[in-house]
PDB file with SEQRES, HELIX, SHEET and CRYST1 records, atoms N, CA, C and O in Angstrom:
SEQRES   1 A   72  MET ARG GLN ARG PHE GLY PHE ILE ALA VAL GLU LYS GLY          
SEQRES   2 A   72  TYR ILE GLY PHE ASP GLU LEU VAL GLU ALA MET LYS VAL          
SEQRES   3 A   72  GLN VAL ARG GLU GLU LEU SER THR GLY LYS HIS ARG ARG          
SEQRES   4 A   72  ILE GLY GLU VAL LEU VAL GLY LEU GLY TYR MET SER ALA          
SEQRES   5 A   72  SER GLN LEU GLU ASP VAL LEU ARG ILE GLN GLU ALA SER          
SEQRES   6 A   72  SER GLY ASP PRO ASP ALA GLY                                  
HELIX    1 AA1 PHE A    5  LYS A   12  1                                   8    
HELIX    2 AA2 PHE A   17  THR A   34  1                                  18    
HELIX    3 AA3 ILE A   40  GLY A   46  1                                   7    
HELIX    4 AA4 ALA A   52  ALA A   64  1                                  13    
CRYST1    1.000    1.000    1.000  90.00  90.00  90.00 P 1           1          
ATOM      1  N   MET A   1      -7.355  15.576   0.254  1.00  0.00           N  
ATOM      2  CA  MET A   1      -7.493  14.456  -0.552  1.00  0.00           C  
ATOM      3  C   MET A   1      -6.532  13.327   0.092  1.00  0.00           C  
ATOM      4  O   MET A   1      -5.434  13.582   0.585  1.00  0.00           O  
ATOM      5  N   ARG A   2      -7.059  12.153   0.021  1.00  0.00           N  
ATOM      6  CA  ARG A   2      -6.196  10.984   0.659  1.00  0.00           C  
ATOM      7  C   ARG A   2      -5.044  10.630  -0.317  1.00  0.00           C  
ATOM      8  O   ARG A   2      -5.181  10.464  -1.529  1.00  0.00           O  
ATOM      9  N   GLN A   3      -3.916  10.542   0.370  1.00  0.00           N  
ATOM     10  CA  GLN A   3      -2.662  10.176  -0.453  1.00  0.00           C  
ATOM     11  C   GLN A   3      -2.767   8.687  -0.816  1.00  0.00           C  
ATOM     12  O   GLN A   3      -3.399   7.918  -0.092  1.00  0.00           O  
ATOM     13  N   ARG A   4      -2.175   8.296  -1.892  1.00  0.00           N  
ATOM     14  CA  ARG A   4      -2.208   6.827  -2.297  1.00  0.00           C  
ATOM     15  C   ARG A   4      -1.152   6.080  -1.446  1.00  0.00           C  
ATOM     16  O   ARG A   4      -0.069   6.578  -1.140  1.00  0.00           O  
ATOM     17  N   PHE A   5      -1.548   4.889  -1.104  1.00  0.00           N  
ATOM     18  CA  PHE A   5      -0.691   4.045  -0.281  1.00  0.00           C  
ATOM     19  C   PHE A   5       0.682   3.922  -0.787  1.00  0.00           C  
ATOM     20  O   PHE A   5       1.656   4.182  -0.080  1.00  0.00           O  
ATOM     21  N   GLY A   6       0.773   3.506  -2.076  1.00  0.00           N  
ATOM     22  CA  GLY A   6       2.129   3.340  -2.684  1.00  0.00           C  
ATOM     23  C   GLY A   6       3.059   4.555  -2.633  1.00  0.00           C  
ATOM     24  O   GLY A   6       4.260   4.424  -2.399  1.00  0.00           O  
ATOM     25  N   PHE A   7       2.504   5.692  -2.849  1.00  0.00           N  
ATOM     26  CA  PHE A   7       3.201   6.990  -2.883  1.00  0.00           C  
ATOM     27  C   PHE A   7       3.759   7.166  -1.473  1.00  0.00           C  
ATOM     28  O   PHE A   7       4.939   7.483  -1.320  1.00  0.00           O  
ATOM     29  N   ILE A   8       2.959   6.972  -0.464  1.00  0.00           N  
ATOM     30  CA  ILE A   8       3.512   7.158   0.901  1.00  0.00           C  
ATOM     31  C   ILE A   8       4.545   6.177   1.223  1.00  0.00           C  
ATOM     32  O   ILE A   8       5.571   6.569   1.779  1.00  0.00           O  
ATOM     33  N   ALA A   9       4.376   4.866   0.917  1.00  0.00           N  
ATOM     34  CA  ALA A   9       5.327   3.870   1.161  1.00  0.00           C  
ATOM     35  C   ALA A   9       6.741   4.156   0.568  1.00  0.00           C  
ATOM     36  O   ALA A   9       7.795   3.938   1.164  1.00  0.00           O  
ATOM     37  N   VAL A  10       6.618   4.681  -0.702  1.00  0.00           N  
ATOM     38  CA  VAL A  10       7.918   4.968  -1.333  1.00  0.00           C  
ATOM     39  C   VAL A  10       8.520   6.266  -0.728  1.00  0.00           C  
ATOM     40  O   VAL A  10       9.724   6.352  -0.488  1.00  0.00           O  
ATOM     41  N   GLU A  11       7.668   7.243  -0.497  1.00  0.00           N  
ATOM     42  CA  GLU A  11       8.219   8.472   0.184  1.00  0.00           C  
ATOM     43  C   GLU A  11       8.820   8.290   1.483  1.00  0.00           C  
ATOM     44  O   GLU A  11       9.766   8.976   1.872  1.00  0.00           O  
ATOM     45  N   LYS A  12       8.221   7.272   2.230  1.00  0.00           N  
ATOM     46  CA  LYS A  12       8.814   6.955   3.580  1.00  0.00           C  
ATOM     47  C   LYS A  12      10.149   6.095   3.412  1.00  0.00           C  
ATOM     48  O   LYS A  12      10.920   5.978   4.364  1.00  0.00           O  
ATOM     49  N   GLY A  13      10.366   5.580   2.347  1.00  0.00           N  
ATOM     50  CA  GLY A  13      11.537   4.730   2.049  1.00  0.00           C  
ATOM     51  C   GLY A  13      11.349   3.262   2.459  1.00  0.00           C  
ATOM     52  O   GLY A  13      12.280   2.463   2.566  1.00  0.00           O  
ATOM     53  N   TYR A  14      10.091   2.995   2.672  1.00  0.00           N  
ATOM     54  CA  TYR A  14       9.793   1.577   3.026  1.00  0.00           C  
ATOM     55  C   TYR A  14      10.018   0.515   1.842  1.00  0.00           C  
ATOM     56  O   TYR A  14      10.437  -0.631   2.008  1.00  0.00           O  
ATOM     57  N   ILE A  15       9.666   1.100   0.624  1.00  0.00           N  
ATOM     58  CA  ILE A  15       9.858   0.364  -0.578  1.00  0.00           C  
ATOM     59  C   ILE A  15      10.398   1.183  -1.658  1.00  0.00           C  
ATOM     60  O   ILE A  15      10.323   2.407  -1.557  1.00  0.00           O  
ATOM     61  N   GLY A  16      10.959   0.615  -2.726  1.00  0.00           N  
ATOM     62  CA  GLY A  16      11.338   1.448  -3.885  1.00  0.00           C  
ATOM     63  C   GLY A  16      10.293   1.348  -4.937  1.00  0.00           C  
ATOM     64  O   GLY A  16       9.345   0.566  -4.861  1.00  0.00           O  
ATOM     65  N   PHE A  17      10.495   2.142  -5.890  1.00  0.00           N  
ATOM     66  CA  PHE A  17       9.433   2.250  -7.014  1.00  0.00           C  
ATOM     67  C   PHE A  17       9.360   0.955  -7.758  1.00  0.00           C  
ATOM     68  O   PHE A  17       8.268   0.639  -8.230  1.00  0.00           O  
ATOM     69  N   ASP A  18      10.390   0.167  -7.920  1.00  0.00           N  
ATOM     70  CA  ASP A  18      10.368  -1.067  -8.469  1.00  0.00           C  
ATOM     71  C   ASP A  18       9.559  -2.092  -7.786  1.00  0.00           C  
ATOM     72  O   ASP A  18       8.861  -2.883  -8.420  1.00  0.00           O  
ATOM     73  N   GLU A  19       9.649  -2.088  -6.396  1.00  0.00           N  
ATOM     74  CA  GLU A  19       8.887  -2.925  -5.613  1.00  0.00           C  
ATOM     75  C   GLU A  19       7.392  -2.647  -5.750  1.00  0.00           C  
ATOM     76  O   GLU A  19       6.580  -3.571  -5.813  1.00  0.00           O  
ATOM     77  N   LEU A  20       7.034  -1.335  -5.796  1.00  0.00           N  
ATOM     78  CA  LEU A  20       5.732  -0.901  -5.946  1.00  0.00           C  
ATOM     79  C   LEU A  20       5.114  -1.447  -7.278  1.00  0.00           C  
ATOM     80  O   LEU A  20       4.036  -2.042  -7.283  1.00  0.00           O  
ATOM     81  N   VAL A  21       5.849  -1.216  -8.402  1.00  0.00           N  
ATOM     82  CA  VAL A  21       5.421  -1.644  -9.730  1.00  0.00           C  
ATOM     83  C   VAL A  21       5.199  -3.134  -9.697  1.00  0.00           C  
ATOM     84  O   VAL A  21       4.160  -3.600 -10.163  1.00  0.00           O  
ATOM     85  N   GLU A  22       6.153  -3.923  -9.152  1.00  0.00           N  
ATOM     86  CA  GLU A  22       5.915  -5.428  -9.024  1.00  0.00           C  
ATOM     87  C   GLU A  22       4.750  -5.740  -8.253  1.00  0.00           C  
ATOM     88  O   GLU A  22       4.010  -6.642  -8.646  1.00  0.00           O  
ATOM     89  N   ALA A  23       4.479  -5.067  -7.138  1.00  0.00           N  
ATOM     90  CA  ALA A  23       3.270  -5.400  -6.421  1.00  0.00           C  
ATOM     91  C   ALA A  23       2.006  -5.086  -7.139  1.00  0.00           C  
ATOM     92  O   ALA A  23       0.999  -5.780  -7.004  1.00  0.00           O  
ATOM     93  N   MET A  24       2.066  -4.023  -7.912  1.00  0.00           N  
ATOM     94  CA  MET A  24       0.879  -3.568  -8.686  1.00  0.00           C  
ATOM     95  C   MET A  24       0.589  -4.685  -9.716  1.00  0.00           C  
ATOM     96  O   MET A  24      -0.568  -5.045  -9.932  1.00  0.00           O  
ATOM     97  N   LYS A  25       1.658  -5.232 -10.352  1.00  0.00           N  
ATOM     98  CA  LYS A  25       1.520  -6.280 -11.381  1.00  0.00           C  
ATOM     99  C   LYS A  25       0.927  -7.514 -10.736  1.00  0.00           C  
ATOM    100  O   LYS A  25       0.090  -8.167 -11.358  1.00  0.00           O  
ATOM    101  N   VAL A  26       1.328  -7.879  -9.485  1.00  0.00           N  
ATOM    102  CA  VAL A  26       0.827  -8.990  -8.837  1.00  0.00           C  
ATOM    103  C   VAL A  26      -0.642  -8.784  -8.596  1.00  0.00           C  
ATOM    104  O   VAL A  26      -1.439  -9.683  -8.861  1.00  0.00           O  
ATOM    105  N   GLN A  27      -1.017  -7.655  -8.111  1.00  0.00           N  
ATOM    106  CA  GLN A  27      -2.341  -7.260  -7.704  1.00  0.00           C  
ATOM    107  C   GLN A  27      -3.276  -7.405  -8.982  1.00  0.00           C  
ATOM    108  O   GLN A  27      -4.398  -7.901  -8.877  1.00  0.00           O  
ATOM    109  N   VAL A  28      -2.809  -6.991 -10.091  1.00  0.00           N  
ATOM    110  CA  VAL A  28      -3.638  -6.981 -11.319  1.00  0.00           C  
ATOM    111  C   VAL A  28      -3.799  -8.513 -11.802  1.00  0.00           C  
ATOM    112  O   VAL A  28      -4.889  -8.997 -12.106  1.00  0.00           O  
ATOM    113  N   ARG A  29      -2.596  -9.203 -11.833  1.00  0.00           N  
ATOM    114  CA  ARG A  29      -2.677 -10.644 -12.270  1.00  0.00           C  
ATOM    115  C   ARG A  29      -3.655 -11.485 -11.314  1.00  0.00           C  
ATOM    116  O   ARG A  29      -4.431 -12.327 -11.765  1.00  0.00           O  
ATOM    117  N   GLU A  30      -3.549 -11.193 -10.038  1.00  0.00           N  
ATOM    118  CA  GLU A  30      -4.508 -11.947  -9.169  1.00  0.00           C  
ATOM    119  C   GLU A  30      -5.847 -11.588  -9.408  1.00  0.00           C  
ATOM    120  O   GLU A  30      -6.693 -12.481  -9.454  1.00  0.00           O  
ATOM    121  N   GLU A  31      -6.203 -10.256  -9.587  1.00  0.00           N  
ATOM    122  CA  GLU A  31      -7.569  -9.836  -9.831  1.00  0.00           C  
ATOM    123  C   GLU A  31      -8.084 -10.474 -11.124  1.00  0.00           C  
ATOM    124  O   GLU A  31      -9.204 -10.981 -11.191  1.00  0.00           O  
ATOM    125  N   LEU A  32      -7.266 -10.432 -12.098  1.00  0.00           N  
ATOM    126  CA  LEU A  32      -7.726 -11.055 -13.422  1.00  0.00           C  
ATOM    127  C   LEU A  32      -7.943 -12.591 -13.328  1.00  0.00           C  
ATOM    128  O   LEU A  32      -8.846 -13.134 -13.963  1.00  0.00           O  
ATOM    129  N   SER A  33      -7.122 -13.253 -12.550  1.00  0.00           N  
ATOM    130  CA  SER A  33      -7.215 -14.710 -12.479  1.00  0.00           C  
ATOM    131  C   SER A  33      -8.267 -15.218 -11.499  1.00  0.00           C  
ATOM    132  O   SER A  33      -8.949 -16.210 -11.752  1.00  0.00           O  
ATOM    133  N   THR A  34      -8.380 -14.518 -10.385  1.00  0.00           N  
ATOM    134  CA  THR A  34      -9.370 -14.967  -9.361  1.00  0.00           C  
ATOM    135  C   THR A  34     -10.631 -14.152  -9.287  1.00  0.00           C  
ATOM    136  O   THR A  34     -11.652 -14.601  -8.766  1.00  0.00           O  
ATOM    137  N   GLY A  35     -10.549 -12.913  -9.830  1.00  0.00           N  
ATOM    138  CA  GLY A  35     -11.628 -12.018  -9.542  1.00  0.00           C  
ATOM    139  C   GLY A  35     -11.720 -11.347  -8.186  1.00  0.00           C  
ATOM    140  O   GLY A  35     -12.692 -10.688  -7.816  1.00  0.00           O  
ATOM    141  N   LYS A  36     -10.640 -11.569  -7.486  1.00  0.00           N  
ATOM    142  CA  LYS A  36     -10.583 -10.988  -6.082  1.00  0.00           C  
ATOM    143  C   LYS A  36      -9.574  -9.867  -6.028  1.00  0.00           C  
ATOM    144  O   LYS A  36      -8.504  -9.945  -6.632  1.00  0.00           O  
ATOM    145  N   HIS A  37      -9.897  -8.892  -5.346  1.00  0.00           N  
ATOM    146  CA  HIS A  37      -8.978  -7.751  -5.195  1.00  0.00           C  
ATOM    147  C   HIS A  37      -8.311  -7.704  -3.831  1.00  0.00           C  
ATOM    148  O   HIS A  37      -8.962  -7.754  -2.788  1.00  0.00           O  
ATOM    149  N   ARG A  38      -6.947  -7.602  -3.882  1.00  0.00           N  
ATOM    150  CA  ARG A  38      -6.231  -7.414  -2.578  1.00  0.00           C  
ATOM    151  C   ARG A  38      -5.679  -5.980  -2.562  1.00  0.00           C  
ATOM    152  O   ARG A  38      -5.219  -5.473  -3.585  1.00  0.00           O  
ATOM    153  N   ARG A  39      -5.728  -5.386  -1.481  1.00  0.00           N  
ATOM    154  CA  ARG A  39      -5.156  -4.075  -1.373  1.00  0.00           C  
ATOM    155  C   ARG A  39      -3.651  -4.079  -1.528  1.00  0.00           C  
ATOM    156  O   ARG A  39      -2.981  -5.047  -1.168  1.00  0.00           O  
ATOM    157  N   ILE A  40      -3.111  -2.967  -2.078  1.00  0.00           N  
ATOM    158  CA  ILE A  40      -1.651  -3.056  -2.408  1.00  0.00           C  
ATOM    159  C   ILE A  40      -0.792  -3.269  -1.214  1.00  0.00           C  
ATOM    160  O   ILE A  40       0.237  -3.933  -1.341  1.00  0.00           O  
ATOM    161  N   GLY A  41      -1.131  -2.756  -0.048  1.00  0.00           N  
ATOM    162  CA  GLY A  41      -0.387  -3.001   1.199  1.00  0.00           C  
ATOM    163  C   GLY A  41      -0.317  -4.466   1.499  1.00  0.00           C  
ATOM    164  O   GLY A  41       0.747  -4.946   1.889  1.00  0.00           O  
ATOM    165  N   GLU A  42      -1.409  -5.225   1.337  1.00  0.00           N  
ATOM    166  CA  GLU A  42      -1.470  -6.582   1.627  1.00  0.00           C  
ATOM    167  C   GLU A  42      -0.496  -7.304   0.700  1.00  0.00           C  
ATOM    168  O   GLU A  42       0.277  -8.154   1.143  1.00  0.00           O  
ATOM    169  N   VAL A  43      -0.535  -6.966  -0.573  1.00  0.00           N  
ATOM    170  CA  VAL A  43       0.451  -7.556  -1.564  1.00  0.00           C  
ATOM    171  C   VAL A  43       1.812  -7.297  -1.170  1.00  0.00           C  
ATOM    172  O   VAL A  43       2.616  -8.228  -1.210  1.00  0.00           O  
ATOM    173  N   LEU A  44       2.204  -6.048  -0.760  1.00  0.00           N  
ATOM    174  CA  LEU A  44       3.506  -5.656  -0.470  1.00  0.00           C  
ATOM    175  C   LEU A  44       4.093  -6.493   0.752  1.00  0.00           C  
ATOM    176  O   LEU A  44       5.265  -6.863   0.812  1.00  0.00           O  
ATOM    177  N   VAL A  45       3.101  -6.747   1.736  1.00  0.00           N  
ATOM    178  CA  VAL A  45       3.539  -7.422   2.947  1.00  0.00           C  
ATOM    179  C   VAL A  45       3.711  -8.956   2.562  1.00  0.00           C  
ATOM    180  O   VAL A  45       4.603  -9.668   3.022  1.00  0.00           O  
ATOM    181  N   GLY A  46       2.757  -9.364   1.676  1.00  0.00           N  
ATOM    182  CA  GLY A  46       2.855 -10.782   1.201  1.00  0.00           C  
ATOM    183  C   GLY A  46       4.161 -11.097   0.451  1.00  0.00           C  
ATOM    184  O   GLY A  46       4.708 -12.192   0.582  1.00  0.00           O  
ATOM    185  N   LEU A  47       4.649 -10.138  -0.326  1.00  0.00           N  
ATOM    186  CA  LEU A  47       5.804 -10.309  -1.085  1.00  0.00           C  
ATOM    187  C   LEU A  47       7.009 -10.055  -0.192  1.00  0.00           C  
ATOM    188  O   LEU A  47       8.131 -10.213  -0.673  1.00  0.00           O  
ATOM    189  N   GLY A  48       6.865  -9.680   1.047  1.00  0.00           N  
ATOM    190  CA  GLY A  48       8.002  -9.486   1.940  1.00  0.00           C  
ATOM    191  C   GLY A  48       8.734  -8.153   1.716  1.00  0.00           C  
ATOM    192  O   GLY A  48       9.841  -7.959   2.217  1.00  0.00           O  
ATOM    193  N   TYR A  49       8.110  -7.238   0.962  1.00  0.00           N  
ATOM    194  CA  TYR A  49       8.694  -5.881   0.734  1.00  0.00           C  
ATOM    195  C   TYR A  49       8.465  -4.979   1.907  1.00  0.00           C  
ATOM    196  O   TYR A  49       9.255  -4.065   2.145  1.00  0.00           O  
ATOM    197  N   MET A  50       7.427  -5.201   2.634  1.00  0.00           N  
ATOM    198  CA  MET A  50       7.008  -4.414   3.764  1.00  0.00           C  
ATOM    199  C   MET A  50       6.724  -5.212   5.027  1.00  0.00           C  
ATOM    200  O   MET A  50       6.353  -6.382   4.933  1.00  0.00           O  
ATOM    201  N   SER A  51       6.886  -4.620   6.203  1.00  0.00           N  
ATOM    202  CA  SER A  51       6.548  -5.433   7.388  1.00  0.00           C  
ATOM    203  C   SER A  51       5.151  -4.936   7.835  1.00  0.00           C  
ATOM    204  O   SER A  51       4.674  -3.898   7.377  1.00  0.00           O  
ATOM    205  N   ALA A  52       4.554  -5.654   8.680  1.00  0.00           N  
ATOM    206  CA  ALA A  52       3.221  -5.318   9.223  1.00  0.00           C  
ATOM    207  C   ALA A  52       3.286  -4.013   9.844  1.00  0.00           C  
ATOM    208  O   ALA A  52       2.322  -3.276   9.639  1.00  0.00           O  
ATOM    209  N   SER A  53       4.286  -3.557  10.602  1.00  0.00           N  
ATOM    210  CA  SER A  53       4.342  -2.281  11.341  1.00  0.00           C  
ATOM    211  C   SER A  53       4.508  -1.258  10.282  1.00  0.00           C  
ATOM    212  O   SER A  53       3.930  -0.183  10.444  1.00  0.00           O  
ATOM    213  N   GLN A  54       5.250  -1.461   9.177  1.00  0.00           N  
ATOM    214  CA  GLN A  54       5.315  -0.462   8.152  1.00  0.00           C  
ATOM    215  C   GLN A  54       3.939  -0.209   7.457  1.00  0.00           C  
ATOM    216  O   GLN A  54       3.581   0.912   7.097  1.00  0.00           O  
ATOM    217  N   LEU A  55       3.221  -1.306   7.303  1.00  0.00           N  
ATOM    218  CA  LEU A  55       1.845  -1.179   6.701  1.00  0.00           C  
ATOM    219  C   LEU A  55       0.951  -0.406   7.587  1.00  0.00           C  
ATOM    220  O   LEU A  55       0.136   0.393   7.126  1.00  0.00           O  
ATOM    221  N   GLU A  56       1.090  -0.630   8.863  1.00  0.00           N  
ATOM    222  CA  GLU A  56       0.173   0.149   9.803  1.00  0.00           C  
ATOM    223  C   GLU A  56       0.606   1.657   9.807  1.00  0.00           C  
ATOM    224  O   GLU A  56      -0.239   2.553   9.808  1.00  0.00           O  
ATOM    225  N   ASP A  57       1.947   1.901   9.811  1.00  0.00           N  
ATOM    226  CA  ASP A  57       2.384   3.283   9.740  1.00  0.00           C  
ATOM    227  C   ASP A  57       1.846   4.017   8.552  1.00  0.00           C  
ATOM    228  O   ASP A  57       1.379   5.148   8.685  1.00  0.00           O  
ATOM    229  N   VAL A  58       1.900   3.360   7.301  1.00  0.00           N  
ATOM    230  CA  VAL A  58       1.361   4.019   6.126  1.00  0.00           C  
ATOM    231  C   VAL A  58      -0.095   4.259   6.133  1.00  0.00           C  
ATOM    232  O   VAL A  58      -0.609   5.266   5.647  1.00  0.00           O  
ATOM    233  N   LEU A  59      -0.771   3.254   6.727  1.00  0.00           N  
ATOM    234  CA  LEU A  59      -2.217   3.392   6.869  1.00  0.00           C  
ATOM    235  C   LEU A  59      -2.517   4.602   7.756  1.00  0.00           C  
ATOM    236  O   LEU A  59      -3.402   5.393   7.431  1.00  0.00           O  
ATOM    237  N   ARG A  60      -1.834   4.751   8.813  1.00  0.00           N  
ATOM    238  CA  ARG A  60      -2.067   5.887   9.801  1.00  0.00           C  
ATOM    239  C   ARG A  60      -1.820   7.236   9.016  1.00  0.00           C  
ATOM    240  O   ARG A  60      -2.635   8.151   9.135  1.00  0.00           O  
ATOM    241  N   ILE A  61      -0.727   7.365   8.231  1.00  0.00           N  
ATOM    242  CA  ILE A  61      -0.421   8.492   7.538  1.00  0.00           C  
ATOM    243  C   ILE A  61      -1.453   8.829   6.496  1.00  0.00           C  
ATOM    244  O   ILE A  61      -1.881   9.970   6.322  1.00  0.00           O  
ATOM    245  N   GLN A  62      -1.836   7.743   5.798  1.00  0.00           N  
ATOM    246  CA  GLN A  62      -2.926   7.800   4.787  1.00  0.00           C  
ATOM    247  C   GLN A  62      -4.238   8.363   5.342  1.00  0.00           C  
ATOM    248  O   GLN A  62      -4.841   9.258   4.750  1.00  0.00           O  
ATOM    249  N   GLU A  63      -4.679   7.811   6.514  1.00  0.00           N  
ATOM    250  CA  GLU A  63      -5.880   8.233   7.143  1.00  0.00           C  
ATOM    251  C   GLU A  63      -5.755   9.671   7.576  1.00  0.00           C  
ATOM    252  O   GLU A  63      -6.731  10.408   7.437  1.00  0.00           O  
ATOM    253  N   ALA A  64      -4.625  10.132   8.093  1.00  0.00           N  
ATOM    254  CA  ALA A  64      -4.445  11.476   8.501  1.00  0.00           C  
ATOM    255  C   ALA A  64      -4.513  12.383   7.315  1.00  0.00           C  
ATOM    256  O   ALA A  64      -5.002  13.505   7.442  1.00  0.00           O  
ATOM    257  N   SER A  65      -4.057  11.966   6.183  1.00  0.00           N  
ATOM    258  CA  SER A  65      -4.100  12.792   5.022  1.00  0.00           C  
ATOM    259  C   SER A  65      -5.482  12.969   4.372  1.00  0.00           C  
ATOM    260  O   SER A  65      -5.643  13.776   3.457  1.00  0.00           O  
ATOM    261  N   SER A  66      -6.413  12.256   4.824  1.00  0.00           N  
ATOM    262  CA  SER A  66      -7.764  12.227   4.267  1.00  0.00           C  
ATOM    263  C   SER A  66      -8.462  13.476   4.516  1.00  0.00           C  
ATOM    264  O   SER A  66      -9.464  13.754   3.857  1.00  0.00           O  
ATOM    265  N   GLY A  67      -7.988  14.287   5.460  1.00  0.00           N  
ATOM    266  CA  GLY A  67      -8.767  15.478   5.881  1.00  0.00           C  
ATOM    267  C   GLY A  67      -9.906  15.241   6.783  1.00  0.00           C  
ATOM    268  O   GLY A  67     -10.616  16.179   7.143  1.00  0.00           O  
ATOM    269  N   ASP A  68     -10.113  14.022   7.166  1.00  0.00           N  
ATOM    270  CA  ASP A  68     -11.284  13.683   8.111  1.00  0.00           C  
ATOM    271  C   ASP A  68     -10.997  14.223   9.504  1.00  0.00           C  
ATOM    272  O   ASP A  68      -9.981  13.857  10.096  1.00  0.00           O  
ATOM    273  N   PRO A  69     -11.798  15.024  10.012  1.00  0.00           N  
ATOM    274  CA  PRO A  69     -11.527  15.626  11.311  1.00  0.00           C  
ATOM    275  C   PRO A  69     -11.561  14.547  12.380  1.00  0.00           C  
ATOM    276  O   PRO A  69     -11.113  14.823  13.493  1.00  0.00           O  
ATOM    277  N   ASP A  70     -12.041  13.382  12.140  1.00  0.00           N  
ATOM    278  CA  ASP A  70     -12.172  12.308  13.203  1.00  0.00           C  
ATOM    279  C   ASP A  70     -10.961  11.423  13.088  1.00  0.00           C  
ATOM    280  O   ASP A  70     -10.739  10.604  13.980  1.00  0.00           O  
ATOM    281  N   ALA A  71     -10.132  11.536  12.007  1.00  0.00           N  
ATOM    282  CA  ALA A  71      -9.002  10.760  11.872  1.00  0.00           C  
ATOM    283  C   ALA A  71      -7.854  11.269  12.749  1.00  0.00           C  
ATOM    284  O   ALA A  71      -7.576  12.465  12.837  1.00  0.00           O  
ATOM    285  N   GLY A  72      -7.171  10.244  13.423  1.00  0.00           N  
ATOM    286  CA  GLY A  72      -5.997  10.453  14.165  1.00  0.00           C  
ATOM    287  C   GLY A  72      -6.102  11.562  15.110  1.00  0.00           C  
ATOM    288  O   GLY A  72      -5.145  11.856  15.826  1.00  0.00           O  
TER     289      GLY A  72                                                      
END                                                                             
């Protein structure tokens, strides 16, 4: 089963739990006000809590955890 992006980012030490919660709040507020959904990683980078390279690292780990034999 694919691991959640936020769980991986916290586990790697890229963000703290409070930053994840804040990003989730932003994500929900944006979706309610605009009807558009941004992925949590995009929100975290936009807030300055994660770098682009950290985002890519978490996405690689997430893809590898999916159990897809074609991943990584």
